[in-house]
N, C-alpha and C positions, 0 to 999 in steps of 0.2 A: 504493499500500500504506500510505503514511503517513496519508493521508486516512482510509482504512478503519480504521486502528489508532486514530486519534484519535476517530473516530465510536464505535468500540467502547468506548474508555475513557470517553467522555462518557456513553454508554448505561449502563455499569456504575456510573458516578457517580450518575446519576439513580435507578438501582435501589437503590443503597445509601442515598441520601437518602430515597427513598420508604420504605424499611424503617425507617430512623431515625424518620421522622415517624409511621409506623404504630405502632411499638412505644411511642413516647413518648405518643401519644394513648391507646393501649390501657392503658398503665400509669396514666396520670393519670385516665382515665375509670373505672377499675375501682372497684367498691364498696369493696373493701379499702382503697384509698388514701383514699377519702373518709372512711372510718371513723377514720382517723388524723389528721384535720384539727386535732384538739385538741392534738396533739403537735407542737411547733415543728420545722420543717425546718432543716437547716444551709444548704441552698441553696434557691433558689426552687422552688416546685412548680407554677409556671404552665406549661401545655403548651408544647412546643418548647424554651423556655428551660430547663426542668428537665433536659433532656438534657445541658446544659452541666455541671450538677451531677454527673451520672454520670461524665463525663470527668474532672472535678476529683477525684472520689472515687477513680478509678483511679490517678491520679498523685500526689495530695496528701492521701491519706487520713489519714496520721499528723497532719499539721498541722490538717486540718479537725476531726478528732476532739478534738484538744487544745483547739482554740478552743471547740468545743461543750461540752467538760467544764468549761472556765473560765466559760462564759456560763451554763450550766444546771446547775451543780454541785449534786448531791443530788436531781436530777430527771431527766426523760427528754427526749431529742430524737431526731431521725431523720436518716439519711443515705440518699441515693438509690442504688438499684441499677437495672439495666436494666429489670427487669420488676416491681419492687416497692420499698417503702421498708423499711429495716432500722432498728429502734428500739434505741437505746442508752440504758443507765441507768447512774447513777453514785451513789456515796455508800453507806456501810455499810448503811443501812436497806434500800435497794432491792436490793442484792446479797444481803442476808440473805433478803429475800422470794423472790428467785430460788432461793436454796439450799433453802429450806423448801418450795417448791412441789412438789406431787406430780406424778408422771409423767403423770397424766391431765389435769393443768393445764398444765404447762410441760415439754416432752419434749425431752431431749437427742438421742436417736437419730434422731428424726424431723427435728430441725434439721440434723443431719449428712446425713441422706438428701436433704434439700432442696438441699444444696450438691453432694454428691458422687454422688447418685443410687446409693447403695450397693446398693439392691435390684436394680439392673441391672449395676453395675460389679463389685461383689464377688459378687453373687448373692443371691437372695431368702433362701436358707437361712442364709447368714452374717448377713444383716441381721436376720432374725427369731429365730434361735437362737444367742445369743452365749455359748455355754458357755466359749469361750476367755477371756472376761472373768473368769469364776469361777476359771479356772486361774491367771490372772495375779494376781488379788487374793489367792488362798489359797495354792496350791502353790508358785508362784514366790516369793512373799514369804516364806513359811515356810522355804523351802530356801535362802535367800540365805547364811546362815552356813555351811551345809554345803558349798555350791557355790562359796564365794568363792575357794578355792584354784584351781579351774578358771578362774574369771574372771581372777584375777591371772595365771595361767600364759599364758592366750591374749592378754591385752593386752600382756604383756611380749614374748612371741614375735612377735606381729604388729607391735608398735611397732619392735622392733629390725630386723625384716626390711624394713619400709617406710622407716625412718629410721635407717640404721646409724650408731651412735655413731662419731664421727670427731674427731681432734685438730684438724682444720681446719673452718672454717665451711662448711656445705653448704646450698644453697637448697632449700626444700621447698615445694611447692604445698600449703598446709596443709589446706584444706577437703576436697579429694579424698581425701587420705591419712587424715584423721581419720575420714571416712566408712568407709573400708575397715577401719580398726582397730575402730571401733564395731560394724560389721557382723559381723566375725569374733568379737569378744568376746561380743556378744549371742547369736550362733548357737552358741557353745560350750555355752551352757545350752539354747538352743532345740532344736538337732539333734545336738549333740555332735561328737566327732571320728570320722572325718576330714572329714565333710561340711561342717563350719564353715570349712574351708580350701579347699573346692572353688571355683575361680575362677568357673566358669559359675554355680553356685548363688548365690554372693555377688553376682554381677552382676545376676542376676534380682531378688534382694531389693532391691538399691540402685536399680534401674530402676523397680520396681513402683510406688513411691510417686508419682513424677512422672507415670507413665502413668495411674495411677488419677485423678489430679487432671485431666489432660487429657481422659480419657474422661468424667469427670463433666461437664465443660463441653460436650463433644460431645453426650452423651446429653440433657443439659438443653435443648439448642438445638432439638431436634426434638419434634414432637407426641408426646404420651404413648403413642399407639397404635404408634408406630414406635421407641420407645426400646429395646425388647428386640432388635429387628433391628439398630439402630445399634450397640448394645453389642457384638454379635458380631463386628464388623469393626474393633474397636479393638485395639491391640497388647496390651491387658491379657489378652485371651482366650488369645493365644499364650503369654504369660508363665505364666499359670495352668496351662495344659496341660503346659508343659515342667517346671515345678516339680513337678507331680504325677508325671511320668515319673521324675524324679530321686528323689523321696521314696518312690515306690511300694515298691521292694525293702525299704527300712528299715521302713516301716509294716507291710507284710505279714508280715515276720519277727517283729515284735513282737506282732502279732495272733495269729499261730500259736503263739508261746510262751505267750500268755495262755490260748488255748484248751486247750493241753496241760497247763499247770501252775497255772492260776488267775491271780488278780490279782497275786500276788507270786511271783517265782522267783529263784533265785540269780543274782546279777549283773545284775538287771534295771536298765537304764539310768535314772538319775534326771534326766530332762530333759523339756522341753516336749512332745515327741512322746509319751512315755509318759503324761504327765498328761492330754494331749488324748484319747488312746485310752481311758483310764480313764473319761473323762466323755462320750465320744461317745455320742449318743443311739442306743438300739437301733432297728433297722429302716433306718438310714442306711448307705450304703456308706462304710466307714470311711476308705479311702484318699483319695478326693477331698475328704471332709469335713475330715479332719485336715490334708491338704496345704494346702488353701485357708486354714485358720486359722493355719498356720505363716507364710504370706505376710502375713496380716492382722496378726499380732503384730509381724512385722518392719516393716510399714507404720507401726504406731504407735510403734515403738521407735527405728528407725535415724535418721530425719531430724531429729527433735526433739533427740535427744542429740547428733547431729553439729553442729547449729546452736549449741546451748549450749556445747559444748566448744570449738568453733572460736572463738566469741566470747571464751571464757575464755582460750584460747591467745593471741589477739591482744593482750588486755590484759596478759597475763603477759609476752609478748615485748616489749611497748612499755615496760615498767617493770621493769628487771632487779632493782630493790630488792624487788619483790614475790617474786621467785624466792628471794632470800636468806631472807626471813622465813618463807615456806612450807617451805623446805628444812629450816630449823632445827626446825620443829615435826615434820615427817615423820621426820627422823632421830631425834629424841628419842622419839617414840611407838613407832616400829618397834624401836628398841633395847630397849624395855621389853616390848612386846607382840607383836613380829613382824608379818608381813604377814597380817592377819586382818580380818574384818568388825568385830570388837570394836575393833581399832586404829583403823579408819576412824572409828568413833563418837567417838573421843577427839581426832580431828584437827579442832578447832574452827575454826581459821583456814581450813583446806581447805574445810570446809562453808560457811563465810561467804563465801569467794571465789566458789564456785559459785552460791550463793544471790544474791549481789549481782549476778553476771553475769546471772542470770535476771531480776532486778528491772530492771536498767539496760538490757539489750538486749532480752530477751524473744524471743518467736517471732511476735509480732504485736501489733496494737493493741487487740484485743478478746479476751474469754474468756467462759466461762460461757454459751455460746450455747444458746438454747432455742427451741422452737416452741410457740406457744399452741395447745393442743388444744381449748380452749374459751375463751370470753370470761374474761378474768382482770383483777382489779383489785389494784394494789399498795397497800400500807398507807397511802400518802399520797393515795390516791384516783385515781391515774393508771390509766386504763382501757385495756386491750390487747385488741383484737378477736381472735377465733379465727382461726388461720392466720398470725398475725404472727410474724416472727423477731425475737427479742430477745437482746441481748448486754450484758455489762458492759464498761465502758471500762477494761481492765486497764492498759495502758501509762500512760494519764493518771493513773490511781490511784497507780501506782508512782512517778510523778514529782511527786506532790503534797507540798509542804513540810509540810502538816498531818499527813501520814502518816509522812514520813521527813525528818529534818533535812538541809538541803542536798541535796535530792533530785536536783538536776541534776548532782551530782558522783558519779563512780564511786569508792566507798569500799570496798575489798575486805574491810576488817575491821569493817564496819558492824555485822553481826550478831554477830561475836565480841565486840565491845565491849558489846553489849546483854545478853550472857550474865550470868547469876548462877549460877556453876557450884556443884555440890555437892562433897562431900568426895572423890568419885572423879573429879572433873574432867569429869563428864558433862554435855554441853550440855542445857539445858532444851529440851523438845520445841517450845515456842512459837517458838523462833528457828531451829530446824533447817530445812534446805533442803526436806525432805519436807512440812513443815507447810503446810497450805492455809487461808487465812483471808481475810476481806473486804479487807484492804489488801495482800495478797500473792496474786495470782491466776495465778501461773505455771502451776500444775497444775489450775486451775479451783477448784471448792469444793463441799463437800457430798458426797453419796453418789455423784455422777458425777465427782468429782475423779479425776484420772488414776490408774487402779489399779496402773499399773506404776511409780509414782513412787519406790517404795522400791528397786526394781531400778535405775532410772535414777540415783538418788542414789549407790548403791553403785558403779555402773560409772563415773560421772563423777568421783567422788572418788578412785576407784582409779586412773583415768587421770591426773588432775592430780597426785596424789602421786607416781606413777611418772615423769612427765615432769620434775618439778622435781629429783628425785634422780638422774636419768639425764643430763639435758642442761643446757647453757646455751642461752638462746634470745634472739633479737633480731629485730626486723622489718627487712626489706630496706630500707625507708625508716625509719630509726630514729626511734622515738617517735611516728610518724604512724599512728594507728589506721586500718585499711582501712575505707572506707565501705560500709555494707550496701546492699542493693537492696530498695526497698519496691514492692510491687504490690498495690493496693487496701489491705486491712487486714493483709496479710502481709509479713513481712520475712525476708530471707535474708542471712546474712553474706557478705562478699566471697568468691567462689569462685576468684578469681584471685590473691589475696594471697600473697606469698612470706614464709615465716618462715625465718630462718637458724638452724641447729642446729650445736652441736658437743658433744662429750663433756664432761660436767661437769668443770670444772677445779679447783673448790675444794670 
């Protein structure tokens, strides 16, 4: 049996090696790759050897992109992926070129689809008809002031349930609990009470993101003709069906009220479900359409905010002096303005802390990803052939001393010190967390900058302010920041790190 097992393992190794050789040759030999020969590669593009570059990119992407940025600053270079090259650009001029490019030149959604295969994982309707983006950009942003009391109520209730204030230090696995708090707080506006506290519905939304990413890899690994078939057998389909079952009674009741009383009726809920129903295209079955978009909005909101706030929490717990300074600001502002969205706007140090966390930690090494829909030429003459995926080097940009003094240092008051406040002590828009510009790419840039960034800012600042006035915090290993995990160009904060909490003593 041992011999047979060894023979089988050897056979599998030969098959794997054969596949590696095949895909390497196929990628190298494609006309698309030859059209990129004028753009320097970070690793060799010689057949067989170029596959080593793919492996390096999986495990050392952060370091490789930093090296590329320093070597080719202000121009373009390329990094290897299994089936193609990914072009990266740097410098204000090239980022501005990406921002200004029209969708028929450089397309954001088609770039996302090339990675996640959203036409199969989310479904063609969600990929092609993104009315939920309009809801996020308009209705959600417009209602943030009115709905802030609900946001505040949910984040306080969820936080106290998951991290009960105690006179003794208690250990908390931070990342998982932050995700639950963010999920509940977000869904207080998305679906309202009591559904935002339903454990099964929350678990579906927290799981959906990771399963979508896995499904994207699975679907992308099979021939196009089989992708629809493959997508049906991923866990994503089961999650979508169950979410629809849970949301159906709520959506059907809202639709019935609309049919009976028109677009507005007494006590009509002011939440994402109502806004989506209002914009749902005629002729579509409303329940599955709206339910899927609730999942889609959660996909966009939960994990990015969880990662940002987890990183902020780790820095906060590592340096108790930060807690003291933030607490002074929050106490002062709340004493004058109460807990309101207006008050958050006056918490300049809170905003700076969150923004510096986004600059220093980020959620990956690249941003502003686009797919060339036609041949495209940057203003410096760099030619990009149709079909190429192009991104900006966000992390390296954020760590450039020409953009930020002592960029390698986490300075929580960096942006607060840059402020030139007016007579009402209102922060200048340029330095606020929500502002997207060529040297700050946390939210992307241009018309495709994250449409939910105003909600994310309100939620994150509300969370940070509440944590510093409620708890004292320290790391289990005092002063030692937990190491994040990098996979290709993506980074995730430590999911196992323990933060110690106790009720605020001073």
